[in-house]
N, C-alpha and C positions, 0 to 999 in steps of 0.2 A: 504493500499500500504506499503510495506517494503522496505526501502532503505539500500543501502551500500553507505558509504561516504568515498571517497579517498581525504585525506588532511583535516585536522581539526584545521587549524589555525583561524584566525580571520573570515574569509569568510566562511570557513566550519562550524564554530560554528554558524554563522548566519543562515545558511541553516538548521542546526539542530534545532535551536530555533523555526524557522517558520514552519518547517515540523510538529513539534510536536503540533502546534496550529491547525492544520488541523485534523478534525475528521477522525477516521480510519487509521491514518498514524503512522508509527513507524520507528525507526532506528534500524535495524537488526545487523549491524556490521560496523566498521570503520577500516580504515587503516591510521595510523598516526605515523611516525617514531620518532617524538620528544616527550620525556616523558611528558613534561609540557603540551604541546597542548592535548596530548592523554588524560591525566587525567582530564582536563577541559572539553573535549568533553564527556567523560564517566560520569562526574558529570551532564552534561545537559541530557544525555540519559543513565541512569544507566542500563537499560536493554539490552544495546547493547554489543556485543562482539568485542574485539580488536583483530584483526588478523594481521599477519606480512606483507603479500604481496597481491597483486591484485589477483594472481591465488588462494591464500587461500580465499579471498573474493568470487571469482567467483565459487569456489567449493561448496558453500552453495546452498542448494535447496529452500531457503525461501526469495529470493530477487526478487523484481519487477522491480527495477530501480537502477541507480548508479548515484551518483553526483561526479564530478571531481572538486575539490578546492584547488588544489596543486599550487605551483609556476608556472608562465606563461610557462616557457620553458619545463615543463614536459607534458603539456596537450596533445600535439599530440601524443608523444610516448605512453602515458597511453591509449589513445583511440585506438591506433593501437593494444595495447596489449589485451584490452578487445575485440576488433573486431576478434582477432586470437582465443580466448579462448571461449568466451560466450558473443555474442553481445546483451546485455541487452538494454532497453531504457536508454538513457544517458541524463543528464543535465551536460553540461560542462562550466565552468566559462570562461569568456573571459580573454585574447584574445586566439583564437584557435591556433594561431602560433606566432612565433616571428621573423622568418627569411624568407626572399623572396624564398630561395631555397627549402623551405618546401612546397610550394604551390602544387606541383604535388601530394605529399602524401595525403594533404587534398582532392584533386579532387577524389582520388582513394577511400577515405572514403566515400566521398559524392556519389559516384556512387555505391558502393558495400555494404555499412553497411546495413544490412537487418532490423534494428529496428530504432526507432526515436531517433535522435539527436537534442537536443534543446540546443542553446547557451544562456548563462545567461547574456543577455543585459538587465538587469532588470530596467534600467532607464525608458524605455517605460511604466513601470507599477507603477511608482510613481503617486499617485493621482492627483497631480497638473499637472504633465506633460501628464498623460492620458487624463485629461479635456482638456488641450491645444491641443492635437493631435485631439481629437474629434471635437473641435470647429474651428480649424484653417481654414479649407476650406471655411466655411460658413461665418466666421468673416471677412476674409481678401479678399474674392472673388478669391482665388487662390495665394498661396505664391510666391512672386517674391524676397523677401529678407528674410532670416532667420539668426539671430544673437543669438548665444549661449555664454553665459560668465559663467565661473566658477572661483570664487574667493574663495579660501579655504585654508586649512591647508597643511604644508608639508607632504611628504609621512611618513607614520608611521612605526614604528619598526616592522619588520617581522623576523621569524625564519631564522637564518642564514644570515640576512640582504640581502636576495635575491633581493630586490626591489631597490637596490641602483645602479645597474649596468645594462646598455642597453643590454648587451649579454644575461641576464636572463629575461628581461622584455620585450624586443623589443623596448624600449625607451619610453618616456613619451607619445608621440604622439599615441602609440599603446597601452600601459598599461592602461593609464588613459582616453585617448580621444577617443578610439574606440567606447565608450558609445555615444559621442556627434555626431560622423560621422554616426553611426547608426540612431540616431534621425533625423539628417538631411535628410538622404536618405528616411527614413520612412515619415517624414511630407511633403517633397517636392515631393514625389512619382516619382522620376526620378534618373536616374544613374549619378554618378559623372563622369567628363570628364576631369578635370583639377584642380591641387592642387598647391597653392602657400603659402609659410610659412616662417615666421621668428621667430627664437626660441632659447633659450640658457639657461644656468645655471648661475643665477646672484647671488643667495645667499645661497640656501640650500645646506647642506651636505659637503660644501667645507672644513669644519674643521674636517671631518671625515676621518679615515683610516681603511681599511680592508685589512690585508696582505700586508700592504705598499701602497695599491692603493687608490686613491681617487675617491669617487662616480663621475659618469659621467651623472647622470640621470638630464634631464633638469627641470626647475622649472617655466618657463613662455613661452609664445608665442602667436602669432597670426596665424590663418590659414584662407585662402580664398578658397572656392571651388566653381567651376562652374559646373552646372548640364546641362544634355542634353536638358531640356526643356527651357533653358535660365535662370532659377532662380539662385540665388547665396546664399551661406552660408558662415558665418564667426563664427570662434571660437576665443574667448579671454580667456586665461587661465592664472592665477597667483596663485601659490602654496605658496605665503607668504602674504596672505590676510585674515587670519583667524579672523580678526577683523570685518568682513563683517556681515550685518544683514541677508542677504540671500546668499546662497552658489551658487546656480544656477539661472541665469535669462535668460529667453527665449523670443525672440521678433519675430514675423512673421508679415510681412507687404505685403499687396496686393492692388489691385485697389479699394476695398471698404472699407478697414480699416486695423487696427492693433490689434494684440492679443499678450498679454504678460503673462508669468507664473514667479512667484517669489517663489523660494523653499529654505526654511532654510536648514542649515547642520544638522548634527546629534545632537540631543538633549543633549548628554552627554558632548558635547563640548561647549554648551551655558553657558556664565558665570551666576552663580546662583544669584549674587548680581544685575543682570539687571532684574530679575523678570521672568515671564514665557517666554518660547522661542516663536519666531515669529510663526504665522499661515501662511501656504502657501496661495498664492492668484493667481488668474487669472484676468486679466484686459481686457476687450474688448473696443476698441477705434474706433468706426465707423467715416467715413470721412463725411457722410451726413446721419442724422443730427449729429452734434458733440455732444459729451457727454459720456466720458468714464463710464463704470460700472464695479465695483469691486465685485469679488466674493471670499469669503473665502472657502478654500478647507481643512477643518480639517481632520487630520488622526487619527484613532483610536489609543489611548495612548498605548494599549497593544501591537499593531504592531510597533509603534515608539520604544518601549522598546525591541523589538525583533531583532532590527538591525539598521544599519546606512543608510538605503536607503527609508525612508518614507514609510515603509510598502510594497515596491515594491516586495521584495522577497517572501512574503506571497502570493500576487496575482500572481506572476510568477509561484509558485508551485500549486496553484490551477488550472491554465491553463494547466500547464505540466501534471498533474494528469489526467485531463480530456482528454488530447491527447492521453495519455498512454491507458486509459480505453476504449476510443472510437475508438483507431486506426487511428485517424486523423493526418494530417500533423502538424509539429511544427509551431507556430506562429513566432519563430525566428529560422530559419534555419541554417545549416552549412554554406550554401551559403551566408546568411546575415552575418554570423560571419567572413567569408573570406573577404568580400568587406569591412567591417569595419576596419579590419586589413591592407588591402591594401591601404586604404585612410591614415591611420595612418603612414604606411611606406612611402607613398608618401609624407607626410608632413615632416617626418624626412629627407627624401633626399632632398626636396626642401630647407629646412633650412640649410642643411649642404652645399649645392651647390650654393645657391642664384638664383637658376633657377626654373621656374615652372615645374611641372611634369604632363605628360599627361598619363591618365589612359585608 
């Protein structure tokens, strides 16, 4: 399978590294306007051609699929451009849109795009989270309460500092947290009906200036989501907690027990003087008989080195390739990507207004 990559910054390069680990996979061409990022991408995939535009990319006859890994606010326009020229199978990074006014355009794409669109909500495929999802129903007897905590580092520096402003990201609850809203919806197996949030910008980026403007991206918050089946989800986010042993902690509770997942952050950020980085764990705690059991979920070091998502990007591409080859539906559809963004936008609106938002 030969890929074209649109956007070769930090996430685009993670896609390249993981694609090249898969047998029979190659990068045919890239589109990346930044000279530094382009050079780094070509160092990873020296056989790829660098072309100037998406039309130049689609003019090639050797592409089987395209990955979009550009800044958030460009995703929708680029999907539409590909749809108009040559609708190849797409893997598009989250979020799929950033502005509520764009929703009708997404619906047109969902209805009319003749090939597969897979949204890269890859947290589903982190081995500890995948194990958590597999076991949750049996261990809890049906999730009634789901809590997701992410305690992590601030937003990293990106080309053009696009991730410092809500107009280009959709806001933290969209840019960062659409992953967690997707996990809530997947684990609880129901649709969200109400969102309540409190969030803001306490510490990060306040001393930075870009064209005289101060970044407005939030760095912490709480979100509560009510689901149609009566279950509840809660998100706790802090982006000034990089000293944490685990970056993500998930907890599902139901009538028969509790299940937890503890997920370390990227190994490259773990302080070397502390020794080996933590290993992910899943912990099952039944109510009767009481007795927690702890399972370590190690991840292949080769996959840990290939990206910042505990091997998830590799497993995501395995499944994406299978869907392309077999002509099956995407496991993470454009509809899934739309709802994850809607939940994030509702959280942004709730925190801004102090009111709950009904979906």
